[in-house]
C-alpha positions as CSV (number, residue, x, y, z in Angstrom):
1,M,-4.8,-12.8,-6.0
2,Q,-5.8,-16.1,-4.3
3,R,-8.5,-15.7,-1.6
4,L,-7.4,-17.1,1.8
5,P,-9.8,-19.0,4.0
6,S,-11.6,-16.9,6.7
7,L,-10.0,-16.6,10.1
8,R,-13.2,-18.1,11.5
9,E,-12.1,-21.4,10.0
10,A,-8.9,-21.4,12.1
11,S,-8.3,-23.2,15.5
12,P,-5.9,-20.7,17.0
13,A,-6.0,-21.7,20.6
14,G,-2.5,-22.1,22.0
15,K,-0.9,-21.2,18.7
16,R,1.3,-18.3,17.7
17,A,-0.4,-16.0,15.1
18,F,1.7,-13.8,12.9
19,V,-0.7,-11.0,11.9
20,R,0.4,-8.7,9.0
21,V,-1.5,-5.4,9.7
22,D,-1.3,-1.9,8.3
23,F,-0.3,0.5,11.0
24,N,1.2,3.0,8.6
25,V,-0.5,5.9,10.4
26,P,0.3,9.6,10.3
27,L,2.5,10.9,13.1
28,Q,3.3,14.5,14.2
29,D,5.8,15.1,17.0
30,G,5.6,11.4,17.9
31,Q,1.8,11.5,18.3
32,I,-0.7,9.6,16.1
33,T,-3.0,12.1,14.3
34,D,-5.3,9.5,12.8
35,D,-5.7,6.0,14.3
36,R,-8.3,4.6,12.0
37,R,-6.0,1.9,10.6
38,I,-5.1,0.7,14.1
39,R,-8.8,0.5,15.1
40,A,-9.6,-1.3,11.8
41,A,-7.4,-4.2,13.0
42,L,-8.9,-4.5,16.4
43,P,-11.6,-7.1,15.6
44,T,-9.0,-9.5,14.2
45,I,-6.7,-9.0,17.2
46,Q,-9.4,-9.3,19.8
47,Y,-10.9,-12.4,18.1
48,L,-7.5,-14.2,18.2
49,L,-7.0,-13.2,21.9
50,E,-10.4,-14.5,22.8
51,K,-9.6,-17.8,21.1
52,G,-6.4,-18.1,23.2
53,A,-3.8,-17.3,20.6
54,A,-0.5,-15.5,21.1
55,V,-0.7,-12.5,18.7
56,L,2.4,-11.1,17.0
57,L,1.6,-8.0,14.9
58,C,3.8,-6.9,12.0
59,S,3.6,-3.6,10.0
60,H,5.6,-1.0,8.2
61,L,5.5,2.7,8.9
62,G,6.6,5.3,6.4
63,R,9.5,4.9,4.0
64,P,12.7,4.3,5.9
65,K,15.8,3.2,4.1
66,E,15.7,-0.6,4.4
67,G,18.3,-1.9,6.9
68,Q,18.7,1.5,8.4
69,P,16.5,1.9,11.5
70,D,15.3,5.5,11.9
71,P,13.7,6.5,15.2
72,K,11.1,8.8,13.5
73,Y,9.7,5.7,11.8
74,S,9.6,3.5,14.9
75,L,6.3,1.8,15.8
76,A,6.9,2.6,19.5
77,P,4.1,5.3,19.4
78,V,1.8,2.8,17.9
79,R,2.5,0.3,20.6
80,T,1.6,2.9,23.3
81,H,-1.6,3.8,21.5
82,L,-2.5,0.1,21.0
83,E,-2.1,-0.6,24.7
84,K,-4.7,2.1,25.4
85,L,-7.2,0.7,22.8
86,L,-6.8,-2.9,23.9
87,R,-6.5,-2.0,27.6
88,Q,-3.7,-4.5,28.1
89,P,0.1,-4.5,27.7
90,V,1.6,-5.0,24.3
91,G,5.0,-6.7,24.2
92,W,7.8,-5.2,22.2
93,I,9.9,-7.2,19.7
94,P,12.8,-5.0,18.6
95,D,13.9,-7.3,15.9
96,P,12.9,-10.6,14.3
97,F,16.3,-12.3,14.6
98,H,16.2,-13.1,18.4
99,L,13.4,-15.6,18.9
100,Q,11.4,-15.1,22.1
101,P,8.6,-17.2,23.6
102,L,5.1,-15.8,23.0
103,Q,2.4,-16.4,25.6
104,P,-1.3,-17.2,24.7
105,G,-3.6,-14.3,25.3
106,Q,-0.8,-11.8,24.9
107,V,-0.1,-9.3,22.1
108,Y,3.3,-8.4,20.8
109,L,4.3,-5.8,18.2
110,L,7.4,-6.2,16.0
111,E,9.4,-3.0,15.2
112,N,8.9,-1.5,11.8
113,I,9.4,-4.4,9.4
114,R,11.1,-2.1,6.8
115,F,14.0,-1.6,9.2
116,F,15.2,-5.0,8.3
117,Q,17.1,-6.1,5.2
118,G,15.2,-8.4,3.1
119,E,11.6,-7.2,3.5
120,S,11.3,-5.1,0.3
121,Q,13.3,-7.6,-1.7
122,N,10.8,-10.4,-0.7
123,D,13.9,-12.3,0.5
124,L,13.0,-15.9,1.2
125,D,15.7,-16.3,4.0
126,F,14.2,-13.3,5.8
127,A,10.8,-14.8,5.4
128,R,12.1,-18.0,7.0
129,A,13.3,-16.0,9.9
130,L,9.8,-14.5,10.3
131,A,8.2,-17.9,10.0
132,E,10.1,-19.1,13.1
133,W,7.8,-16.9,15.2
134,A,4.5,-18.4,14.3
135,D,2.3,-21.4,13.8
136,L,-0.2,-19.6,11.5
137,Y,-0.3,-16.5,9.4
138,V,-3.1,-13.9,9.2
139,S,-3.3,-11.4,6.4
140,D,-5.1,-8.2,7.6
141,A,-3.3,-5.5,5.6
142,F,-5.5,-5.0,2.6
143,G,-3.6,-1.9,1.4
144,S,-0.4,-3.9,1.2
145,L,-1.6,-7.0,-0.5
146,H,-0.2,-5.9,-3.8
147,R,3.3,-5.7,-2.5
148,A,5.8,-8.4,-3.2
149,H,7.4,-8.0,0.2
150,A,8.6,-10.8,2.5
151,S,6.0,-10.3,5.2
152,V,3.2,-10.1,2.6
153,E,4.1,-12.6,-0.1
154,A,7.0,-14.9,0.8
155,L,6.0,-15.6,4.4
156,P,2.5,-16.9,3.8
157,R,3.9,-19.3,1.2
158,L,6.0,-20.9,4.0
159,M,3.2,-21.1,6.6
160,P,1.2,-24.4,6.9
161,E,-1.9,-22.4,8.0
162,K,-2.8,-19.0,6.5
163,Y,-6.1,-17.0,6.9
164,A,-7.7,-13.7,5.9
165,G,-8.3,-11.4,8.8
166,F,-11.6,-9.7,9.2
167,L,-10.5,-6.4,7.6
168,V,-9.1,-8.2,4.5
169,E,-12.2,-10.4,4.3
170,A,-14.6,-7.4,4.4
171,E,-12.6,-5.5,1.8
172,W,-12.4,-8.6,-0.5
173,D,-16.2,-9.1,-0.2
174,N,-16.7,-5.4,-1.0
175,A,-14.5,-5.6,-4.1
176,Q,-16.3,-8.7,-5.3
177,R,-19.6,-7.0,-4.9
178,V,-18.4,-4.0,-6.9
179,L,-16.8,-6.1,-9.7
180,S,-19.9,-8.4,-10.0
181,A,-22.2,-5.4,-10.6
182,I,-20.2,-3.0,-12.7
183,E,-22.0,0.1,-14.0
184,R,-20.3,2.0,-16.7
185,P,-18.3,4.1,-17.2
186,Y,-15.9,2.0,-15.1
187,L,-12.9,3.9,-13.9
188,V,-9.7,2.3,-12.4
189,I,-7.2,4.5,-10.5
190,V,-3.8,2.9,-10.0
191,G,-0.9,4.4,-8.1
192,G,1.9,3.4,-5.8
193,A,5.6,3.1,-6.5
194,K,6.3,0.2,-8.8
195,V,4.9,-0.9,-12.1
196,S,6.0,-4.4,-11.4
197,D,3.7,-4.6,-8.3
198,K,0.7,-3.6,-10.3
199,L,1.2,-5.4,-13.7
200,P,-1.0,-8.4,-12.8
201,L,-3.8,-6.0,-11.6
202,L,-3.5,-3.9,-14.8
203,R,-3.5,-6.8,-17.1
204,H,-6.5,-8.3,-15.4
205,L,-8.6,-5.1,-15.4
206,L,-7.6,-3.5,-18.7
207,P,-10.1,-5.5,-20.8
208,R,-12.9,-4.7,-18.4
209,L,-12.4,-1.0,-17.6
210,D,-13.4,2.1,-19.6
211,R,-11.0,4.7,-18.0
212,L,-7.6,4.3,-16.5
213,L,-5.9,6.9,-14.3
214,I,-2.3,6.2,-13.5
215,G,-0.4,8.2,-10.8
216,G,2.3,7.6,-8.2
217,G,5.9,6.6,-8.8
218,M,4.8,3.9,-11.3
219,S,3.5,6.6,-13.6
220,Y,7.0,7.8,-14.5
221,T,7.8,4.5,-16.2
222,F,4.7,5.0,-18.4
223,L,5.7,8.6,-19.2
224,H,9.2,7.4,-20.1
225,A,7.7,4.8,-22.3
226,Q,6.0,7.6,-24.2
227,G,9.3,9.5,-24.6
228,L,8.4,12.2,-22.1
229,P,10.9,13.7,-19.7
230,I,10.8,12.5,-16.1
231,G,14.2,13.8,-14.8
232,K,15.5,11.5,-12.1
233,S,12.0,10.3,-11.1
234,L,11.5,6.6,-10.2
235,L,12.0,4.5,-13.3
236,E,11.8,0.7,-13.7
237,A,13.9,0.3,-16.8
238,D,13.0,-3.4,-17.1
239,Q,9.3,-2.5,-17.1
240,V,9.3,0.1,-19.9
241,E,8.2,-2.4,-22.6
242,A,5.5,-3.7,-20.3
243,A,4.2,-0.2,-19.7
244,R,4.4,0.5,-23.5
245,S,2.4,-2.6,-24.3
246,I,-0.3,-1.7,-21.8
247,L,-0.7,1.7,-23.3
248,A,-0.8,0.2,-26.8
249,Q,-3.5,-2.3,-25.7
250,A,-5.5,0.5,-24.1
251,A,-5.4,2.6,-27.3
252,Q,-6.3,-0.4,-29.5
253,E,-9.3,-1.2,-27.3
254,G,-10.5,2.4,-27.1
255,K,-9.8,2.9,-23.4
256,K,-9.3,6.4,-22.0
257,V,-6.0,6.8,-20.2
258,L,-4.8,9.7,-18.1
259,L,-1.1,10.0,-17.1
260,P,0.4,12.9,-15.1
261,M,0.8,16.1,-17.2
262,D,2.8,17.8,-14.4
263,S,4.4,16.7,-11.1
264,V,5.3,18.2,-7.7
265,C,9.0,17.6,-7.6
266,A,12.1,17.9,-5.5
267,T,15.8,17.5,-5.9
268,E,15.9,14.7,-3.4
269,F,13.6,12.0,-1.9
270,S,13.2,13.8,1.4
271,E,10.2,14.9,3.5
272,K,11.9,18.3,4.0
273,A,12.7,18.9,0.3
274,A,11.4,22.1,-1.2
275,P,8.5,21.3,-3.7
276,R,8.4,22.7,-7.2
277,V,6.0,22.0,-10.1
278,F,7.2,21.1,-13.5
279,P,5.3,19.9,-16.6
280,H,6.3,16.7,-18.4
281,E,7.1,18.5,-21.6
282,P,10.3,18.4,-23.7
283,G,12.8,20.9,-22.3
284,A,10.5,21.8,-19.3
285,F,11.3,19.1,-16.8
286,P,14.8,19.5,-15.2
287,E,17.1,16.5,-15.1
288,G,17.9,17.1,-11.4
289,Y,14.4,16.8,-10.1
290,L,12.2,13.8,-9.3
291,G,8.4,13.7,-9.2
292,L,6.8,13.0,-5.8
293,D,3.2,13.8,-6.5
294,I,0.9,14.7,-9.3
295,G,0.8,18.4,-10.1
296,P,-2.1,20.9,-10.1
297,A,-2.8,20.5,-13.9
298,T,-3.0,16.8,-13.5
299,I,-5.4,17.2,-10.5
300,A,-7.7,19.4,-12.5
301,A,-7.7,16.9,-15.4
302,A,-8.2,14.0,-12.9
303,R,-11.4,15.7,-11.5
304,T,-12.8,15.9,-15.0
305,F,-11.7,12.4,-15.8
306,I,-13.3,11.0,-12.6
307,A,-16.6,12.9,-13.1
308,G,-19.4,10.8,-14.4
309,S,-17.8,7.4,-13.5
310,R,-20.4,4.9,-12.3
311,T,-17.9,2.3,-10.9
312,I,-14.6,3.3,-9.4
313,L,-11.8,1.0,-8.3
314,W,-8.8,2.6,-6.7
315,N,-5.5,1.0,-5.7
316,G,-2.5,3.0,-4.6
317,P,-1.7,6.7,-3.8
318,M,-0.9,9.4,-6.3
319,G,2.3,10.5,-4.5
320,V,4.3,10.2,-1.3
321,F,1.2,10.9,0.7
322,E,3.0,10.3,4.0
323,W,4.7,13.7,3.6
324,E,2.6,16.8,3.8
325,A,4.2,18.6,0.8
326,F,3.5,15.6,-1.5
327,R,0.0,14.4,-0.4
328,T,-2.2,16.9,-2.2
329,G,-2.7,14.8,-5.3
330,T,-3.9,11.8,-3.3
331,V,-6.2,14.0,-1.1
332,Q,-7.7,15.8,-4.1
333,V,-8.3,12.6,-6.1
334,A,-10.0,11.1,-2.9
335,R,-12.3,14.1,-2.7
336,A,-13.2,13.8,-6.3
337,V,-14.0,10.1,-5.9
338,A,-16.0,10.8,-2.8
339,E,-18.1,13.4,-4.7
340,E,-18.9,10.9,-7.4
341,T,-19.8,8.3,-4.7
342,Q,-22.2,10.8,-3.0
343,K,-23.9,11.3,-6.4
344,G,-24.7,7.6,-6.4
């Protein structure tokens, strides 16, 4: 991952700044229940405003089907909340295909970027459409940096000026401090949906780590590579050999690896789906189910696996944490990590 220059090195006065933020906040009945991610972006937004830039904010929210706008995933509630935090109006951009003039000193929010075809495919033409809106690009969504999505990867490649926002800069500095002073045992926790998104990270860290915990949708490709049943869970067939090679390298180098032993499952990828728990054992995992979170046996094993670690690097959730029925694994792993952190 190439480090971008600091936003402090920019001259944004009179320019249009496209700021990729992470406003993927929890909502209940249209109300934001935790606004920490929005507040974390405020320093970058306020700095750009003070310097006289026009600020266009871009984020995803939840997991809508790409190209199919869904009102429950609209960023409209975020816009309302952001206006209260900034104490100024926030302009609304319903789609990125109808270019509008942006005024210096004003903030605008683009509707959920995943509503539009091309974002998740990292489509270059879609990125070109986004580039028409801005003179410079600011990366301030640290939790999304690993994604090969148009607003995260393709767009900054097209921009003549690109900078790290204050949140990304702080997280990067923190990561460098951790990695420059590793105490062992060194544990890496990797989750999220796709193996392909995390392969560079895994290959970079594998020689350095002592323990590797893999969860999230990507774990099912690793389980499949071991010949274990995963039903209709997410599978990247073209990454099975890569997953197998990583497991083989880990074994050869004496690394400890923990994969899910059981999963919280459903018959469909839906927030309202009824959850059931099945082990990843031959004959025990039904073909009609897909895993959406790590199960209780895996959580118990993960707590033991995490205990005693002196350095912990975590990237990606253990399941579909946006949905209440499938967030327990992520929450419990976070608690275990917090307990180890408190121990020093």
